[in-house]
C-alpha positions as CSV (number, residue, x, y, z in Angstrom):
1,M,-171.7,21.0,15.5
2,V,-171.9,25.1,16.3
3,L,-169.0,26.6,18.7
4,D,-169.8,30.0,20.7
5,G,-166.9,31.6,22.1
6,E,-166.8,29.6,24.8
7,G,-167.2,26.5,23.0
8,L,-164.2,28.0,20.6
9,R,-161.9,28.4,23.4
10,A,-162.7,25.0,25.1
11,A,-162.0,23.0,21.8
12,A,-159.0,24.9,21.2
13,L,-157.7,24.3,24.9
14,G,-158.9,20.6,24.1
15,Q,-160.9,20.5,27.4
16,T,-162.2,16.8,27.9
17,Y,-166.2,17.8,28.0
18,V,-165.7,19.4,24.4
19,R,-163.5,16.5,22.8
20,A,-166.0,13.5,22.8
21,P,-169.0,15.9,21.0
22,L,-165.9,17.0,18.6
23,D,-164.6,13.6,17.8
24,S,-168.0,12.1,17.1
25,T,-168.8,15.0,15.1
26,R,-165.6,14.6,13.1
27,R,-165.9,10.6,13.0
28,R,-169.4,11.0,11.4
29,R,-167.9,13.6,8.8
30,G,-170.0,16.9,10.3
31,A,-169.3,20.3,9.9
32,V,-167.8,21.8,12.8
33,V,-168.6,25.6,12.8
34,T,-168.3,28.8,14.2
35,T,-168.8,32.4,12.8
36,S,-166.8,35.2,11.5
37,I,-168.1,37.6,14.6
38,I,-166.6,34.8,17.4
39,L,-162.8,35.5,16.4
40,T,-163.7,38.9,17.5
41,E,-164.7,37.7,21.2
42,V,-161.9,34.9,21.4
43,L,-158.8,36.4,19.4
44,R,-156.8,38.9,21.2
45,G,-153.2,39.2,19.3
46,H,-151.5,37.0,21.8
47,R,-149.6,34.0,21.8
48,R,-152.3,32.1,23.7
49,D,-154.4,32.6,20.5
50,A,-151.7,29.8,18.8
51,Q,-154.0,26.9,20.0
52,V,-157.5,28.8,18.6
53,H,-155.4,29.0,14.8
54,K,-154.6,25.7,14.8
55,L,-158.2,24.5,15.3
56,L,-159.5,26.9,12.7
57,G,-157.6,24.7,10.3
58,G,-160.3,22.2,10.5
59,L,-163.4,24.4,11.3
60,R,-165.8,26.2,8.6
61,V,-165.6,29.9,9.8
62,D,-169.2,30.9,8.3
63,S,-169.3,34.7,7.3
64,V,-171.9,37.4,8.9
65,T,-173.6,37.9,5.6
66,P,-176.2,40.7,5.3
67,E,-178.6,37.8,5.4
68,I,-178.0,36.9,8.5
69,G,-177.4,40.2,10.0
70,R,-180.6,40.8,9.3
71,L,-181.9,37.8,10.3
72,A,-180.2,37.7,13.5
73,G,-181.7,41.1,14.3
74,E,-184.8,40.2,13.6
75,L,-184.5,37.1,15.6
76,L,-183.7,39.4,18.7
77,G,-186.3,42.2,18.5
78,S,-189.1,39.4,18.0
79,L,-187.6,38.0,21.4
80,D,-186.5,41.3,22.9
81,M,-183.1,40.4,23.5
82,N,-180.1,42.5,22.8
83,N,-177.3,39.2,22.6
84,T,-176.1,40.3,19.5
85,V,-173.7,37.8,18.7
86,D,-175.1,34.8,20.7
87,A,-178.2,35.6,17.8
88,V,-175.5,35.4,14.9
89,V,-174.6,31.8,16.6
90,A,-178.0,30.8,16.7
91,M,-178.8,32.1,13.2
92,T,-175.7,30.1,12.1
93,A,-177.2,27.0,13.8
94,L,-180.5,27.2,12.5
95,R,-179.2,27.3,9.0
96,A,-176.5,24.2,9.7
97,E,-177.8,20.9,8.3
98,P,-179.3,19.2,11.3
99,P,-178.9,17.4,13.6
100,V,-177.1,20.3,15.3
101,L,-174.9,20.3,18.7
102,V,-174.3,24.1,19.8
103,L,-171.9,24.4,22.6
104,T,-172.1,27.3,24.8
105,S,-171.7,28.9,27.7
106,D,-174.7,30.4,27.3
107,I,-177.1,27.7,26.9
108,C,-180.5,29.7,28.7
109,D,-180.0,32.6,26.0
110,F,-179.2,29.8,23.3
111,E,-182.4,27.8,24.4
112,R,-184.5,31.5,24.0
113,L,-183.2,31.9,20.6
114,L,-183.2,28.4,18.9
115,G,-186.9,28.0,20.7
116,E,-187.5,24.1,21.3
117,R,-186.0,22.3,18.4
118,P,-185.6,18.6,17.8
119,D,-182.8,19.2,15.2
120,I,-180.7,21.2,17.5
121,R,-179.2,20.5,20.8
122,V,-177.7,23.5,23.5
123,V,-175.1,21.8,25.5
124,Q,-173.4,23.6,28.2
125,V,-169.4,24.3,27.9
């Protein structure tokens, strides 16, 4: 499972529509992943960040490596898009062990970035 900013927020708040897929992934011992760039979107240095920090203890946070940055940029160029953060999250999903579930509020962008892949499912949060 890969979480974008809204997916991470919803999971941290314990939203019911995120809890079931999150629990299912953990029961199957699947990885729950986000990328370090998402922390920039979500964390603001306030007390309300506490729920996110608590959730982060059980997640894998992948770094944005030069390779991921290059691949995300090339993906954006090939699609004539400029959604940098979404492209980094998409590359994280593409490099994750399938099957992959992406939880996002930007379903149209992710469907375009990821294309039609039977091993990746994009779900609206």
